[in-house]
C-alpha angles and dihedrals in degrees: 000000000000118000123254089260111018092191090071103028091096092052090063092053096043094046092055094040093052090051097048095091091046091050090054090051091046089056091056090042094046094061126050093216092048092048091053092048091053092049090052093047092247093133097104122170125214127213106213150312131118093274139025110252119210115188117224137186123207144163120260108189091207092059102043109122099172112115143134121267142181132227113310095355113140113262119220108245097169111143112272110181108136094175121136140146135249116221124221127186120241108249121201130209130182141177128192139213120202136190128185123217091245091055090051090052093045090052097038093140107096095230092047091049093049091051091051093046095049091050093053093045090051092052092047092048092050092051091050094048093047092050092051091045089055093048091050087072096045134081100252095248095105122108093021093315092300095120130099116283095245140180095287088070100029091049105016132181088247112030096178095082139042133044126278123185089352092302120117111228093203089062100037113046092183088069094060119108123216131257143182124201116205099212099031099041104023100034096238140057117269111275141152089269096060108019094098092053092046092048091051093051092048093046092054090053089058096053127107115162106308093344108107139138116287101175132046119192120187136175116249093270096053093040089053090051089055093047091050091049088059098048093095091059097029094217106178128184129197103351089179093056091245096122133124098291090058145276113305095014116118175239090013134172137169131248122205100175121138094017093296137104123224141162119254118201139161122250107213133001135190094020091056121193116005132221133193090266096044103065098185126123124276144102120276113276116266095011135120120179126206105207133188097203092194085082101043125081140185106218113191122175109255092231098042108046106134095313135136113281115222124317132306116304121216124178117232090232102036133074095223143096126222125194123191128207129178156131139251124204143076146238110260138181137198096189116033089155088076092060132070145182133224114213137171 
């Protein structure tokens, strides 16, 4: 069916199409974790299937065959291949841009129409990115379990229960992430006076060999505690915003606890803490995650990575055109045991 104003219908398509690559970049730039994953090359597309498979390697004490020996002693050659895969559902997101026939007529000049169209596309993109940023910190059960499998499930407050990637944490202890509770484990609620000590303890729990956290993301409260804890020494990192999470992303500091260096950044900002009814971007209140981004991935489908979805849609009884754009994929991990969370 022809658009309400066929002279400008192609502009809607081409405007969204030309911005699809930019939108993909904006997603990684809009979120500190996504920015870090892109810098590490951990944005890996998949081509199909009903789930996203993430290969994992783990230790099964019953299968270990490595041991010392002497002379002609028999060497254990029993098979030892503890390799499996975690499974993650494909999650879909979409935004829409609409234009009525009257609006097309009112903005019939090409330049005026392009300005109007670009403004609406920018708003729709911002809404989609903020929603996904919010979901990146949640457990994936929101909106009927259609949301991203975020940090609240990958690195939960209680890692001893539940299932992540199809693997039950009660049965497989290697799949449990780390945690540190201010009151229960440290004897006092998290504050500027103790946050460095708590972060150091948590960071050391996430270490194995040269595997250690390289990114800390805190909500505005915990990030402020960390900032305040540094005021006496005035240690400042990346004033220009050209630090390890990427040019233009900030505020950003450094952490050197436990003999390691990591980037510390704030997830969120003006909107503050988020709730299930306030779907704006921002990290969960009173949380700070210690993440080893070598074991975290953003896995978009190669054919649905912030691109237009289908053609133009026009109702049989409305003088309007709607265009959809979206993404399909999920956040995955093959080593949540190397990550941790600091909570109250």
